[in-house]
N, C-alpha and C positions, 0 to 999 in steps of 0.2 A: 570454562568462562574465558572467551577471547574475543577481541574485536576483529579478528581476521576471519571473514566468512568462509574462505577456502579451507582454512585449518580447522574450523568448527565442523565443517562437512566431513573432512577426512577423519577427524577423531570419532564422530558419531558412526561413520562407516566401519572404523577399526573396532570399535567396541561391540557393534552389532554383530560383526563377523565372528566374535567369540562368545556370543550369547549374553552380552551385558547390555542392560537398558541404559541409555544416555540421552540427556536433554542438553542443548546447547544454548547459551546466552551470550550476547555481545556486550553486556555491562552488568554491574551489580544491581542497578535499578531494575533490569529486565528480570533478573533472577528473583529478587525480592517480590516483584509484582506477579510472578507465576505461581500457580498452585503446584505443590510438591508432595510427593507420596511419603509414605511412612516406612519405607523399607530400608535396610542397611545400605549405606552408600558412601560417597565422598565428594569433595569439591575439587575440581581441577582448575586452578586459578592462574591467569596470567599476571605477572607483577604489574604490568602497565595496562591499565584499563581507562576508558574514558570516564570522566567523573571520578568516582572513588577507586584508588588503586587496589590491586589484590592484596597487597601488604596491609593497607589500611583496613580493607574488609576483614582480613583475618583477625585483626586486633579487636573488631567489634562483634565478632561471631557470638561470643558468650552473652554479651549484653542484649544481642538480638534473639537470643534463645535458639540459636542453631548449633547443634553438636556434631555437625558432620567433620570428619578429619579432612585435612587440606593437603593437597599436592600442589606446590608451586612450580610454575614454569615461566621461562623468560628467554628472550633473545638478547637482552641487554644486561643480564645479571652480573653481579660482582660478588665478592667475598662478603662484604657487610650485609647485603640483601639476603644471601644465603643463611648467614649466621642468624639474622634477625628472624627469618621465617622459621628455621629450625628450633630456635629458642621459644618461639610461640607455639611450638607444638606440630609443625608440619611434618608429614610422614616422609616427604622427599622433596628435593629441589632439583628440577630438570632443566638444563640449559638446551635451548633449541639450536640446531636440530638434535632431537633425541631419537634413540632407537625405539621402534614400536614396542620390543619386548621389555625394555626397561620401563616404559610407561605402563604396560599391562601388569607387570610385576608390582610396581608402585601401587596401582589402583587395587589389585588384589589384596595387597597387604593392609591398605587403608580401609577397604570394605570389611575385611575380617576383623580389624581393630574395632571398627564401629559396631559390629555384630556383637563383639565381646562386651563392649561398653554398654550396649543396650541390654544385654542379658544381666549384667551386674546391677543395672538401674531397676530392672523389673524384679530381680530377686530382692533388692532392697526395699522396693515399694511393697512387695508382698509381705516381707518381714515386719515392716512398719504397720501394715494393716492388721496383722495378727496381734502385735503388741497393743495397738489402739483398741482391739477388741476386749483386752484384759480390763477387769474392774480397776479402780484405783488401788484397792488393797492388793490385788494380784500383781500389779505393777510394782508396788512397794516390795512385796515378797520376792519378785524376780530380781529386783535390783540388789537386795541384800543377800539373797542366795548366790547369785553369780559374783558377788563381791567376796565370797568365801565364808560367809556366816553359816553356822549350824542352825538347825531349826530352833533350838532352845535360845540361841542368841537373837534370832529374828523375832521370836516370841516376846523376849524381854524388851527389845527395842520398839515393837509395835503395840506392846501392852495387850497381847493376846495369849491364850493358851497354846502349847505346843500342838495339841490336836488340831486347833483351828488353823494354825500355820500349815500343818500337813495337808489339810483339806484345800486350802488356797493354793498351795504348791502343786498338788495334783491337778487341780483345775486348770492352772497356769500352764503346766507342762502340756496338757492335752490341747489347750488353745494354741499354743506356740508350736505344736507338733514336733516337740523336742523328744528325741529318744533317750537321752541320757543327759547328766548334768554337764558333761563336756560339750555336747551339742548346744545345750542352753547358754553356756558360757560363750561359746563362739557367736551366738546370736546377739548376746548382750554387747560384745566387742563391736559387731557390725552395727548395732544400734547406737553405739557410743553411750551406753548408759553410765550414769555416775557411779562411783564406788560407795557413796553414802546417800542417805535421803537429804534433800534439801530442807525439808520441814518435818518435824515430828507429827504423829497422828493427832488428831483433836483430843484434848484431854477428857471430853465427854465420853469417849469410846472406852468404856470399862473393860477389864479383862474378861473374856468369855470363859465359861467353864469347859 
């Protein structure tokens, strides 16, 4: 994203020469108004843009729901700008004129970072879907088991028989696709499950044989 038309054309030509898809915009508004794909990518931002600056736009990415990594570039940069951009999570800060290879390396790193972030989010969403597919009782059993409680302790806390806890535990393990208790514990950590139940089971649920 740069207001220099000749630079935008040169950058598009460079990226396409190495097989990278690239779209060019002269302002933040032009970028926001355009349709964007859903593939891993990054934002190459000039610090000084008409309207909203690149640095200001970087600060608003999260609130706008844009998760693309940022590479900042400028012909007027200084140390405070660089520090601010990097603290805000920029992958790199390139001063014009920059070497083409430096830019390509930075873009490759940013795209790979975005690909990794997307993979983590997708895995997390899948894990959450599996947890949400559990019955409320199975969720309770998972919470207590992954907190280190034995079946008989879980049974006592939930006012169930130990056999019933084992049935819920087996069903829960299948739905979560957990191969072992260690696997289940890692899932619980990823889901940030509490170590204890927030509320006790309803008193009307009597112990089952």
